[in-house]
ROSEGU-244509 format. One record per residue (C-alpha): x, y, z. Coordinates in nm, 4 decimals. Each point is the difference from the previous one (the first is absolute). Layout:
<rolos>
<xx = X yy = Y zz = Z>
...
</rolos>
This chain:
<rolos>
<xx = 0.0728 yy = 0.7513 zz = -5.4326>
<xx = -0.1390 yy = 0.2117 zz = -0.2681>
<xx = -0.3688 yy = -0.0175 zz = 0.0659>
<xx = -0.0742 yy = 0.3216 zz = 0.1603>
<xx = 0.2047 yy = 0.2044 zz = -0.2488>
<xx = -0.1652 yy = -0.1351 zz = -0.2633>
<xx = -0.3379 yy = 0.0038 zz = 0.1256>
<xx = 0.0844 yy = 0.3516 zz = 0.1427>
<xx = 0.1167 yy = 0.0727 zz = -0.4323>
<xx = -0.3634 yy = -0.1581 zz = -0.0812>
<xx = -0.2253 yy = 0.2070 zz = 0.2370>
<xx = 0.1865 yy = 0.3426 zz = -0.0514>
<xx = 0.1786 yy = 0.0055 zz = -0.3262>
<xx = -0.2851 yy = 0.0452 zz = -0.3207>
<xx = 0.1590 yy = 0.0838 zz = -0.3587>
<xx = -0.0435 yy = 0.3612 zz = 0.0565>
<xx = 0.1192 yy = 0.0267 zz = 0.3401>
<xx = 0.3578 yy = -0.0723 zz = -0.1261>
<xx = 0.2197 yy = 0.2632 zz = -0.0124>
<xx = 0.1293 yy = 0.0294 zz = -0.3315>
<xx = 0.3935 yy = 0.1161 zz = 0.0308>
<xx = 0.0997 yy = 0.3727 zz = -0.1823>
<xx = 0.2457 yy = -0.0600 zz = -0.2824>
<xx = 0.1016 yy = 0.1763 zz = -0.3410>
<xx = -0.0099 yy = -0.2705 zz = -0.2835>
<xx = 0.3153 yy = -0.0001 zz = -0.1391>
<xx = -0.0407 yy = -0.2615 zz = -0.2591>
<xx = -0.2169 yy = -0.2430 zz = -0.1296>
<xx = 0.0838 yy = -0.3128 zz = -0.1799>
<xx = -0.2943 yy = -0.2426 zz = -0.1650>
<xx = 0.0585 yy = -0.2634 zz = -0.2282>
<xx = -0.3028 yy = -0.0607 zz = -0.2324>
<xx = -0.2046 yy = 0.2024 zz = 0.2071>
<xx = 0.0673 yy = -0.2017 zz = 0.2883>
<xx = 0.2069 yy = 0.2311 zz = 0.3606>
<xx = 0.3099 yy = -0.1812 zz = 0.0110>
<xx = 0.1195 yy = 0.2587 zz = 0.2766>
<xx = -0.0083 yy = 0.4090 zz = 0.1124>
<xx = 0.2931 yy = 0.1977 zz = 0.0735>
<xx = -0.1091 yy = 0.2189 zz = 0.3336>
<xx = 0.1315 yy = 0.2761 zz = 0.1543>
<xx = -0.1398 yy = 0.0455 zz = 0.3692>
<xx = 0.0590 yy = 0.2879 zz = 0.2012>
<xx = 0.2044 yy = -0.0144 zz = 0.3499>
<xx = -0.2190 yy = -0.1639 zz = 0.2483>
<xx = 0.0312 yy = -0.2488 zz = 0.3091>
<xx = -0.0344 yy = -0.3165 zz = -0.0793>
<xx = -0.0325 yy = -0.3176 zz = 0.2604>
<xx = 0.2587 yy = -0.2899 zz = -0.0697>
<xx = 0.1032 yy = -0.2996 zz = 0.0695>
<xx = 0.3171 yy = -0.2051 zz = -0.1515>
<xx = 0.0101 yy = -0.3869 zz = -0.0142>
<xx = 0.2138 yy = -0.2788 zz = -0.1024>
<xx = -0.1782 yy = -0.3244 zz = -0.0320>
<xx = 0.1358 yy = -0.3153 zz = -0.2587>
<xx = -0.2149 yy = 0.1665 zz = -0.2411>
<xx = -0.0725 yy = 0.3215 zz = -0.1656>
<xx = -0.3763 yy = -0.0846 zz = 0.0163>
<xx = 0.0362 yy = -0.0759 zz = 0.3832>
<xx = 0.1579 yy = 0.3093 zz = 0.0437>
<xx = -0.3086 yy = 0.1931 zz = -0.1305>
<xx = -0.2570 yy = -0.2269 zz = 0.1443>
<xx = 0.1526 yy = 0.0606 zz = 0.3624>
<xx = 0.1118 yy = 0.3371 zz = -0.0445>
<xx = -0.3836 yy = 0.0699 zz = -0.1126>
<xx = -0.1608 yy = -0.1632 zz = 0.2531>
<xx = 0.2006 yy = 0.1764 zz = 0.2330>
<xx = -0.0930 yy = 0.3349 zz = -0.0985>
<xx = -0.3744 yy = -0.1106 zz = -0.0015>
<xx = 0.0006 yy = -0.0474 zz = 0.3499>
<xx = 0.1638 yy = 0.3396 zz = 0.0604>
<xx = -0.2603 yy = 0.1480 zz = -0.2116>
<xx = -0.2951 yy = -0.1875 zz = 0.1626>
<xx = 0.0453 yy = 0.1596 zz = 0.3798>
<xx = 0.3318 yy = -0.1900 zz = 0.0799>
<xx = 0.0973 yy = 0.3986 zz = -0.0062>
<xx = 0.0474 yy = 0.2419 zz = 0.2963>
<xx = -0.3478 yy = 0.1964 zz = -0.0893>
<xx = -0.1718 yy = -0.3408 zz = 0.0312>
<xx = -0.1781 yy = 0.0314 zz = -0.2927>
<xx = -0.0648 yy = -0.1268 zz = -0.3426>
<xx = 0.2179 yy = 0.3055 zz = -0.2401>
<xx = -0.1105 yy = -0.1404 zz = -0.3552>
<xx = 0.1159 yy = -0.1203 zz = -0.3147>
<xx = 0.2073 yy = 0.2123 zz = -0.2273>
<xx = 0.1296 yy = -0.1833 zz = -0.3513>
<xx = 0.2109 yy = -0.1261 zz = -0.1061>
<xx = 0.2038 yy = -0.1230 zz = 0.2618>
<xx = 0.3434 yy = -0.0003 zz = -0.1419>
<xx = 0.2555 yy = -0.2675 zz = -0.0169>
<xx = 0.3709 yy = 0.0666 zz = -0.0042>
<xx = 0.2281 yy = -0.2272 zz = -0.1705>
<xx = 0.4045 yy = 0.0515 zz = 0.1663>
<xx = 0.2430 yy = -0.0481 zz = -0.2493>
<xx = 0.3521 yy = -0.0472 zz = 0.0401>
<xx = 0.2372 yy = 0.2981 zz = -0.0765>
<xx = 0.0355 yy = -0.0373 zz = -0.2797>
<xx = -0.3290 yy = -0.0578 zz = -0.1028>
<xx = 0.0201 yy = -0.3425 zz = -0.1909>
<xx = -0.1307 yy = -0.2473 zz = 0.2740>
<xx = -0.3190 yy = 0.0476 zz = 0.2009>
<xx = 0.0615 yy = -0.0651 zz = 0.4037>
<xx = -0.2148 yy = -0.2115 zz = 0.1659>
<xx = -0.1598 yy = 0.3116 zz = 0.2151>
<xx = -0.2915 yy = 0.1806 zz = -0.0804>
<xx = -0.1753 yy = 0.2860 zz = 0.1466>
<xx = -0.3637 yy = 0.0171 zz = -0.0137>
<xx = -0.1356 yy = 0.3477 zz = 0.0646>
<xx = -0.3175 yy = 0.1453 zz = 0.0877>
<xx = -0.0726 yy = 0.3833 zz = -0.0801>
<xx = -0.1521 yy = 0.1530 zz = 0.3248>
<xx = -0.3316 yy = 0.1701 zz = -0.0748>
<xx = -0.0239 yy = 0.3985 zz = -0.0630>
<xx = -0.1415 yy = 0.0120 zz = 0.3489>
<xx = 0.2864 yy = -0.1794 zz = 0.1493>
<xx = 0.2920 yy = 0.1498 zz = -0.1607>
<xx = 0.0810 yy = 0.2790 zz = 0.2377>
<xx = -0.0165 yy = -0.2786 zz = 0.3254>
<xx = -0.0014 yy = -0.3535 zz = -0.0765>
<xx = -0.1036 yy = -0.2354 zz = 0.2355>
<xx = 0.2431 yy = -0.1820 zz = 0.1160>
<xx = 0.0074 yy = -0.4434 zz = -0.0214>
<xx = 0.0049 yy = -0.1766 zz = 0.2378>
<xx = 0.2340 yy = -0.2495 zz = -0.2218>
<xx = 0.3437 yy = 0.0990 zz = 0.0207>
<xx = 0.0399 yy = -0.1445 zz = -0.3435>
<xx = -0.1687 yy = 0.2954 zz = -0.1574>
<xx = 0.1533 yy = 0.3173 zz = -0.0109>
<xx = -0.1171 yy = 0.3615 zz = -0.0489>
<xx = 0.2017 yy = 0.1740 zz = -0.3594>
<xx = -0.0455 yy = 0.3489 zz = -0.1528>
<xx = 0.1189 yy = -0.0744 zz = -0.3744>
<xx = 0.0936 yy = 0.2248 zz = -0.2272>
<xx = -0.1653 yy = 0.0325 zz = -0.3311>
<xx = 0.0161 yy = -0.3120 zz = -0.1076>
<xx = -0.0102 yy = -0.1994 zz = -0.3465>
<xx = -0.2579 yy = -0.3220 zz = -0.0196>
<xx = -0.0388 yy = -0.2418 zz = -0.2382>
<xx = -0.3612 yy = -0.1138 zz = 0.0180>
<xx = -0.1891 yy = -0.3123 zz = -0.1728>
</rolos>
């Protein structure tokens, strides 16, 4: 099922073609010289998002990522490979008290700068294009 998107990604995505999302570094946490995480602030932008709720957290992330890859690899209204931006963001949802994690996660892909004004529409109705305000992200 993922053979075509993986082939497309392999053909069109050398490391130098990956667009890093612009951000401001707020905090960097290291331990014994190893990076544990970074706290970053990303500016207002449009993201392709999918919310998944599988039995296991890891399944939700994997399935959400695969659906986004199909969108990136031509299953969109432009019919074109959109290019990879990094990182792909996973949002863990919590209950109202923020004391427990919920099963649902959101996997999100930052649309490249050239697509921010008019992002291609996804063929998969589970994927939505959202405009996020300036956002804080923890990255590792």
